N, C-alpha and C positions, 0 to 999 in steps of 0.2 A: 504494499500500500504506500503510495507516495504522500508526502506531506502536503501537497497541494490540494488533495482531496479531502483533508480533514476540515478545513474551514468551510468548504462547500457543504459537506454533510452536516456540520454543526449549524450552519446557517439555515439549512433546510429543516433540521429538527426543531430549531427554536422559532421558526417563522410562524406567526399566528395563522390559523386556518380561517379562511373566509367562509362565512355562512352563505346559504343560498338566499336568493331574493325572497322566496316564500317565508323562510324562518325569520328573516330580518323584518319583513312586512308584519308578521305576527307580533314581533316585539313592539313595533310602533303602534299597532292596533291595541295591544294590551295596555300601552301607556295611556291611550284615550279612554279605555274602559275604566282604568283607575281614576282618571280625572273625572269622568262622568259619575262614578260612584261618590266622589267627594263633593262634587257640585252637580246635584241631580236635576238641574234645570233642563237638560237634554232629555233625560228619562221622563220628566213630567210632560214635556211637550210631545214627545214621541210615543209614550205609553198611556199615561194617566189622562191627559187632556182629550185625546181622540176617543178613548173609552167612555169617559164622562159625557162627551158630546153625543156619542152614539146612544147611550142610555137615555139622556135627556130628550133628544130628538125623537127617539122611538116612542116614549111614553107621552110626549106632548103633541106630536104631529102625526106619527105614523098611522095611528088607528083611524083618525079622521081622513087621512089621505087614502087609506085603504077603502074606506066607505065611498069615496069619490071615484077612485080608479078601478076598484075591484081586485087590485094586486097588492101583494105583500111587499111594502117598500123596504123591509128589512134586507132584502137581497140587493138592493141598491145602496142602502145606508152603510152596510159593513164595508164594501169596497171603497166608498167615498171616504169614510173615516180612516181606513187603512192607508190610502194614498195621502190623505191630509196629514196623517201622522208621519209619513215619510218626508213630506215637504217641510213640516214644522220642525222635525228632528234635525234635518239637514240645515235649516236656517239657524237653529240654536247652536249646532255643532260648529258651524263656520263663523259664528259671531266673534270668537276670540282669536281667529287666525291672524288678523291684522296686528293684535297685540303681541302674539308670538313673533311676528316679523319685526316689529319695532323694538322689542326687547332682545333681539338677536338670537332667539331660540331656533328659528329656521336656519340661520347661518351656522349655528353649532351643529345641528343635524347634518348640514351639508358637508362639513369637514370631517365627520366621523368616518372611520374605515369601514363603511357599509356601501351597499349599492345605492347609487344616487336616486333611484326611483323608489326605494323601500319606504321612505317617509310618506310619500304621496300615496302609494298603493296601500300602505298600512292604514292611512286615514280613510280611504274609500272602502277597504275591507271592514273597518270598524263601523262605517256608515251602513254598509250592506247587512252586517250582523244585527245592528240595532234595529234597522227596518224590518228584518225578518222576525226578530223577537216581538216587535210591536204588532206586526200582522198576525202572529200567533195569538197574542193576547186579545186583540180586537176580535179576531175570528172566534176565540173561545167565549168572549162576552156575547157575540152574536149568536153563537150556538145555545148559550143559556137563555137567550130571548126567543129562540125558535128557528134559527137558521139551520137548514139541512141541505146537504149536497144531493140533489135529486138525480144526478147522473152518476158516472163512474167515480169511485174514490180516488182514482188517479188524477182526477181534475183538481184535487186539493193541491198537488205540487205546483202546476202553473198558476193556480190561484194565489199561492203564497209568493211566487217569484215575480209577479207583475209589479207589486209595490216596491220590491227590491230594485228592479230595473229602473223604475221611475226615480227612486230615491238616489241611486248611484249617479244617474245623469244629472239630476238636479244638484246634488252635492258637488259634482265637478263644476257646474256652472257657478255655484256659490263660492267655490275655491278660487275660480278664475277672477271673480269680482273682489273677493275679500283681500287677496294679496295686492290688489291695486287701489283699494279704497283707504281712506284715512279713518273712517269710523263705520258704524253699523247702519247709518241712515240709508245708504244705497241698497243694502241687503234687505232692509225692511220694505222699502218701496218696491222692490222687485218680488219680495215674498208675498205681498198683498194680492197682486194679480194672479200669481201662481195658485194661491188658495182659492181665489174667486173662480178660476177655471176648474178647479177640482169640484166645487159645489155647483158650478153651472154646467153639469154634465147629466148623465142619465141616472144619477143617484137617487134622489127622492121623488121629485115630480117627473112623470114620464115626459120625454121630449115631445111627444105628440100633443101634449096639453099646452105647450108653449106657443106663442105667436109664430105664424108661418115664416116671418122674415128673420126670426131669431134662430130657428132650427138649423139652417145651413151653417151659421156661425158656430153653433155649439158642436155640430158634427165635425167641423174642420179643426177644432182646437185639440191638442194632443191628449188631454186628460179624458175626453169623452171616450176614446177608443179603449183606454186603460180600464176605466170604470165599467164600460159595457162588456169588455171581455171577461172581467171577473164576475160580473152579474150573470153572464151567459154560462160560465163554468159552474156556478153554484145552482143555477136553475136547470141544468142539464140540456141547454140549447146548444147548437153549433157555435163554437167561439173562435173558429180558425180565422175568419176574416178580420174580426176585431183584434185578435192577437197579431196578425200580420201587419195591420195598420199601426198598432202599438210598437212593434218591432221596427217598422220603417221610421216612425217618429223618433224612436230612441236612437237608432243608428245615425239618422240625419242630424239630430241635435248633438250627439256625441262627436261626430265628425267636426262640428264647429267649435264646441266648448273644450274638448280635450286638448288640442294643440294650444289654445289660449291659456288654459290652466297650467300646462307644463311650462310654457314660456314664462308666464307670470310668476309661478312658484320658483323656477330657477333663478330668475332675475332678483326676486325678493330675497332668496336664500343667499345669493352671492353678494348682494349689497347690503342687505339688512334694512333697506329703506323702501320707499315706494317703488313699485315696478314700473 
């Protein structure tokens, strides 16, 4: 053995092993889970508030609406509240991102010996997990109120995943805005129309009961297809067309917001200031 090989082997032995992108993303996601447990405003907006809204709306409005329409509005209320929880949770989760940027936390993450994408993917993973948990809770509350899946039990899987897809795309859009804004005002102003689009869908009142000039506008906005696909899955109706429209909206919006979020996050992390 030559003496030249000893330093090389020693350096190889002592070199730290790089983790995979998946494991590093899980670490960043776990950081957010810990933060949300200590400051439960995200959990309140993603879990408790939509569940409370579902129960309140069901007992105050749903029965009278059923007398008018002859249909159980619970099958529209549960999807509406699940997607609303995804939007509200994403809004609350992104509200502190600009503070992390200004205090240099994003810059510290950027210089760590980890994959550069792990912090951002970990945040999106945490958002997806939170949205899935919220959808499970709201669906369980709906089941307690009388919601039943009239079709195949396999419909439960896409039923749960639709809000997750909506939540991840909306979270990406909020990240793109948060790393470029100085405060939460812009996030709030953009969150209001998003919530309005959720409730201006096929959730409670059937779209057929609305004015004829409003119906095309409602059908064109992205939240309508998401709510309608979940409603069809629960009622046992064909849901493929609504799911495809939801997928098309999601892919189209992601193609716009993902590059913006990546560039903004990288600029904010490298500079520690406004992107």
